[in-house]
C-alpha positions as a LaTeX table, in Angstrom:
\begin{tabular}{lrrr}
\hline
Residue & $x$ (\AA) & $y$ (\AA) & $z$ (\AA) \\
\hline
Met1 & 83.82 & 75.77 & 64.40 \\
Thr2 & 86.34 & 76.02 & 61.60 \\
Lys3 & 88.32 & 79.14 & 60.91 \\
Arg4 & 86.92 & 79.37 & 57.38 \\
Thr5 & 84.34 & 77.60 & 55.29 \\
Leu6 & 85.57 & 74.23 & 54.10 \\
Pro7 & 84.66 & 72.92 & 50.66 \\
Arg8 & 82.41 & 69.84 & 50.86 \\
Leu9 & 84.40 & 67.82 & 48.33 \\
Tyr10 & 87.73 & 66.38 & 49.49 \\
Met11 & 90.21 & 64.67 & 47.15 \\
Val12 & 93.00 & 62.51 & 48.56 \\
Ser13 & 95.84 & 62.09 & 46.10 \\
Asn14 & 97.63 & 58.83 & 45.39 \\
Ser15 & 99.97 & 59.32 & 42.47 \\
Leu16 & 101.30 & 55.77 & 42.64 \\
Glu17 & 98.03 & 54.72 & 40.98 \\
Arg18 & 98.79 & 56.88 & 37.96 \\
Pro19 & 101.19 & 56.00 & 35.14 \\
Tyr20 & 102.77 & 59.47 & 34.91 \\
Pro21 & 102.24 & 61.01 & 38.36 \\
Ala22 & 104.49 & 64.05 & 37.95 \\
Lys23 & 102.37 & 65.24 & 35.01 \\
Glu24 & 98.96 & 63.80 & 35.79 \\
Leu25 & 98.49 & 64.93 & 39.39 \\
Pro26 & 98.89 & 68.65 & 38.60 \\
Glu27 & 96.54 & 68.29 & 35.65 \\
Leu28 & 94.00 & 66.51 & 37.83 \\
Val29 & 94.21 & 69.25 & 40.46 \\
Arg30 & 93.86 & 71.92 & 37.77 \\
Gln31 & 90.70 & 70.31 & 36.44 \\
Leu32 & 89.19 & 69.79 & 39.88 \\
Thr33 & 89.77 & 73.28 & 41.21 \\
Ala34 & 88.69 & 74.94 & 37.96 \\
Gln35 & 85.26 & 73.31 & 38.19 \\
Leu36 & 84.36 & 73.66 & 41.87 \\
Pro37 & 85.86 & 74.28 & 45.33 \\
Val38 & 87.66 & 71.23 & 46.67 \\
Ile39 & 90.09 & 70.27 & 49.39 \\
Val40 & 93.14 & 68.56 & 47.91 \\
Gln41 & 95.14 & 66.42 & 50.33 \\
Leu42 & 98.62 & 65.52 & 49.12 \\
Arg43 & 99.20 & 61.99 & 50.34 \\
Glu44 & 102.43 & 61.21 & 48.51 \\
Lys45 & 104.38 & 59.22 & 51.07 \\
His46 & 106.83 & 57.95 & 48.45 \\
Leu47 & 108.20 & 61.44 & 47.69 \\
Asp48 & 111.26 & 62.87 & 49.40 \\
Ala49 & 110.83 & 66.13 & 51.30 \\
Arg50 & 112.27 & 68.43 & 48.64 \\
Thr51 & 110.20 & 66.92 & 45.84 \\
Leu52 & 107.06 & 67.13 & 47.96 \\
Tyr53 & 107.82 & 70.74 & 48.86 \\
Glu54 & 108.28 & 71.69 & 45.20 \\
Leu55 & 105.10 & 69.85 & 44.22 \\
Thr56 & 103.22 & 71.70 & 46.95 \\
Leu57 & 104.40 & 75.06 & 45.64 \\
Tyr58 & 103.44 & 74.10 & 42.09 \\
Leu59 & 99.95 & 72.97 & 43.06 \\
Gln60 & 99.46 & 76.16 & 45.07 \\
Ser61 & 100.22 & 78.15 & 41.93 \\
Leu62 & 97.56 & 76.18 & 40.03 \\
Met63 & 94.99 & 76.70 & 42.81 \\
His64 & 95.82 & 80.35 & 43.47 \\
Asp65 & 92.67 & 81.87 & 41.98 \\
Ser66 & 90.24 & 79.21 & 43.26 \\
Asp67 & 88.33 & 78.75 & 46.52 \\
Ser68 & 90.02 & 75.39 & 47.01 \\
Leu69 & 92.38 & 74.43 & 49.84 \\
Leu70 & 95.62 & 72.45 & 49.79 \\
Phe71 & 96.46 & 70.14 & 52.71 \\
Leu72 & 99.37 & 67.79 & 53.23 \\
Asn73 & 99.18 & 64.38 & 54.82 \\
Glu74 & 101.17 & 64.44 & 58.10 \\
Arg75 & 103.97 & 66.68 & 56.76 \\
Leu76 & 103.46 & 69.68 & 59.01 \\
Asp77 & 107.00 & 70.84 & 58.24 \\
Ile78 & 106.31 & 71.12 & 54.52 \\
Thr79 & 102.88 & 72.66 & 55.09 \\
Leu80 & 104.54 & 75.40 & 57.13 \\
Ala81 & 107.47 & 75.85 & 54.76 \\
Ala82 & 105.27 & 76.12 & 51.67 \\
Gly83 & 102.47 & 78.08 & 53.32 \\
Ala84 & 99.80 & 75.52 & 52.45 \\
Asp85 & 96.36 & 75.65 & 54.07 \\
Gly86 & 96.38 & 72.68 & 56.39 \\
Thr87 & 97.67 & 69.29 & 57.51 \\
His88 & 95.81 & 66.02 & 57.88 \\
Phe89 & 96.80 & 63.37 & 60.42 \\
Pro90 & 96.03 & 59.67 & 60.88 \\
Glu91 & 94.04 & 58.43 & 63.86 \\
Lys92 & 97.08 & 57.37 & 65.90 \\
Ser93 & 99.10 & 60.54 & 65.35 \\
Cys94 & 100.33 & 63.15 & 67.80 \\
Pro95 & 97.44 & 64.94 & 69.61 \\
Ile96 & 96.16 & 67.95 & 67.70 \\
Glu97 & 96.61 & 70.30 & 70.66 \\
Lys98 & 100.35 & 69.63 & 70.60 \\
Ile99 & 100.52 & 70.39 & 66.88 \\
Arg100 & 98.47 & 73.53 & 67.41 \\
Thr101 & 101.21 & 75.05 & 69.57 \\
Val102 & 103.50 & 75.34 & 66.52 \\
Ala103 & 100.77 & 75.97 & 63.93 \\
Pro104 & 98.12 & 78.08 & 65.69 \\
Gly105 & 96.42 & 79.36 & 62.55 \\
Met106 & 96.50 & 76.21 & 60.46 \\
Leu107 & 93.57 & 73.98 & 59.57 \\
Leu108 & 94.19 & 70.57 & 61.15 \\
Gly109 & 92.17 & 67.42 & 60.48 \\
Lys110 & 92.23 & 63.82 & 61.59 \\
Ser111 & 91.12 & 60.44 & 60.27 \\
Thr112 & 88.86 & 58.50 & 62.63 \\
His113 & 87.38 & 55.02 & 62.60 \\
Ser114 & 85.15 & 55.02 & 65.71 \\
Leu115 & 82.95 & 57.34 & 67.72 \\
Gln116 & 85.48 & 57.41 & 70.54 \\
Ser117 & 88.34 & 58.47 & 68.26 \\
Ala118 & 86.10 & 61.11 & 66.70 \\
Leu119 & 85.21 & 62.55 & 70.10 \\
Ser120 & 88.87 & 62.50 & 71.13 \\
Ala121 & 89.96 & 64.29 & 67.96 \\
Glu122 & 87.35 & 66.98 & 68.48 \\
Glu123 & 88.46 & 67.42 & 72.10 \\
Glu124 & 92.07 & 67.75 & 70.93 \\
Gly125 & 91.02 & 70.66 & 68.72 \\
Ala126 & 90.72 & 69.16 & 65.22 \\
Asp127 & 88.99 & 71.44 & 62.72 \\
Tyr128 & 87.38 & 68.54 & 60.84 \\
Leu129 & 87.29 & 64.73 & 60.71 \\
Ile130 & 87.42 & 62.10 & 58.01 \\
Phe131 & 85.39 & 59.04 & 59.03 \\
Gly132 & 85.18 & 55.66 & 57.33 \\
Pro133 & 85.30 & 53.54 & 55.37 \\
Ile134 & 81.55 & 53.94 & 54.92 \\
Phe135 & 81.06 & 51.59 & 51.97 \\
Asp136 & 83.02 & 48.64 & 50.67 \\
Thr137 & 86.20 & 49.64 & 48.87 \\
Pro138 & 89.11 & 47.44 & 47.71 \\
Leu139 & 91.69 & 49.77 & 49.27 \\
Lys140 & 90.27 & 49.23 & 52.78 \\
Arg141 & 89.14 & 45.59 & 52.76 \\
Arg142 & 92.21 & 44.47 & 54.67 \\
Tyr143 & 91.03 & 46.56 & 57.62 \\
Gly144 & 87.69 & 44.76 & 57.91 \\
Ser145 & 84.05 & 45.48 & 57.13 \\
Pro146 & 82.87 & 49.00 & 56.22 \\
Met147 & 81.42 & 51.21 & 58.95 \\
Gly148 & 78.12 & 51.87 & 57.23 \\
Leu149 & 75.76 & 54.83 & 57.27 \\
Glu150 & 74.43 & 54.31 & 60.79 \\
Lys151 & 77.88 & 54.72 & 62.34 \\
Leu152 & 78.49 & 57.75 & 60.14 \\
Glu153 & 75.30 & 59.30 & 61.47 \\
Lys154 & 76.21 & 58.54 & 65.07 \\
Val155 & 79.60 & 60.23 & 64.69 \\
Ser156 & 78.20 & 63.20 & 62.77 \\
Arg157 & 75.47 & 63.81 & 65.37 \\
Asn158 & 77.86 & 63.61 & 68.32 \\
Val159 & 80.56 & 66.04 & 67.19 \\
Ser160 & 80.23 & 69.71 & 66.32 \\
Ile161 & 82.97 & 69.86 & 63.66 \\
Pro162 & 82.61 & 68.87 & 59.99 \\
Val163 & 82.74 & 65.16 & 59.20 \\
Phe164 & 83.79 & 63.96 & 55.75 \\
Ala165 & 82.63 & 60.46 & 54.81 \\
Ile166 & 85.23 & 58.31 & 53.01 \\
Gly167 & 85.37 & 54.80 & 51.57 \\
Gly168 & 83.58 & 53.69 & 48.41 \\
Ile169 & 82.14 & 57.15 & 47.82 \\
Thr170 & 80.44 & 57.85 & 44.46 \\
Pro171 & 78.10 & 60.59 & 43.24 \\
Glu172 & 75.29 & 58.03 & 43.54 \\
Asn173 & 75.76 & 57.43 & 47.28 \\
Thr174 & 76.88 & 60.93 & 48.25 \\
Arg175 & 73.36 & 62.04 & 49.13 \\
Gln176 & 73.00 & 59.08 & 51.51 \\
Cys177 & 76.09 & 60.27 & 53.37 \\
Met178 & 74.80 & 63.82 & 53.59 \\
Asp179 & 71.40 & 62.62 & 54.78 \\
His180 & 73.18 & 60.73 & 57.55 \\
Gly181 & 74.90 & 63.83 & 58.85 \\
Ala182 & 78.11 & 64.13 & 56.83 \\
Tyr183 & 79.34 & 67.64 & 56.11 \\
Gly184 & 81.00 & 66.47 & 52.91 \\
Ile185 & 82.60 & 63.50 & 51.18 \\
Ala186 & 86.21 & 62.46 & 50.64 \\
Ala187 & 87.48 & 60.09 & 48.00 \\
Leu188 & 90.60 & 58.86 & 46.28 \\
Ser189 & 90.15 & 56.34 & 43.49 \\
Ile190 & 87.15 & 57.88 & 41.74 \\
Phe191 & 89.07 & 61.05 & 40.95 \\
His192 & 91.82 & 59.08 & 39.26 \\
Val193 & 89.41 & 57.87 & 36.56 \\
Thr194 & 89.62 & 60.97 & 34.41 \\
Thr195 & 87.71 & 59.80 & 31.32 \\
Asn196 & 84.53 & 61.59 & 32.41 \\
Leu197 & 85.94 & 63.69 & 35.21 \\
Ala198 & 83.90 & 66.79 & 34.38 \\
Val199 & 80.69 & 64.76 & 34.49 \\
Thr200 & 81.74 & 63.08 & 37.75 \\
Leu201 & 82.41 & 66.46 & 39.36 \\
Glu202 & 79.09 & 67.87 & 38.15 \\
Asn203 & 77.29 & 64.86 & 39.59 \\
Phe204 & 79.10 & 65.32 & 42.90 \\
Lys205 & 78.15 & 68.99 & 42.93 \\
Asn206 & 74.49 & 68.22 & 42.25 \\
Ala207 & 74.40 & 65.62 & 45.04 \\
Leu208 & 76.12 & 67.93 & 47.53 \\
Asp209 & 73.84 & 70.87 & 46.65 \\
Gln210 & 70.55 & 69.01 & 47.09 \\
\hline
\end{tabular}
């Protein structure tokens, strides 16, 4: 069980895909969190620690009055320093129970790519999992074929913590993920196409609420 209710929509940031990241990422986060609750994971590996810390504080100020949560990718030190909500770790990272000793009240999640890694992450004490890629996506093709919905269902049915499906997620296939046991969906690229962002978010909300 998680310590608090997690939003079902999870946005992973990747500012290197955007032409003006310092301006566009905060605006994207503002739009997202103003429309519905969302988990925002800062995955800005190119930023130095001070810049990432300052960005974290700024995004927290934008999200202050929302029900959204701000997580950092791997940077437990900055999560603690800035007072953010949680930290997300890759599959091969330090065991969650070791991290928990220095961050007992923090939400901690892990990426997984197999049933065994999902079971291990739950046993370590992860609060939630990201599993995928579920569908084909250009960003993940170098890692092999997508996992598919059947593997998503197997993982979701065999762990007791929330599972977010990732990889090629759209509003159109979100319901399929939920019907196969996912707690919510996580995505990166689709949120960086801001032309019809409000419509995209409404479509996600409708699919998640069905």
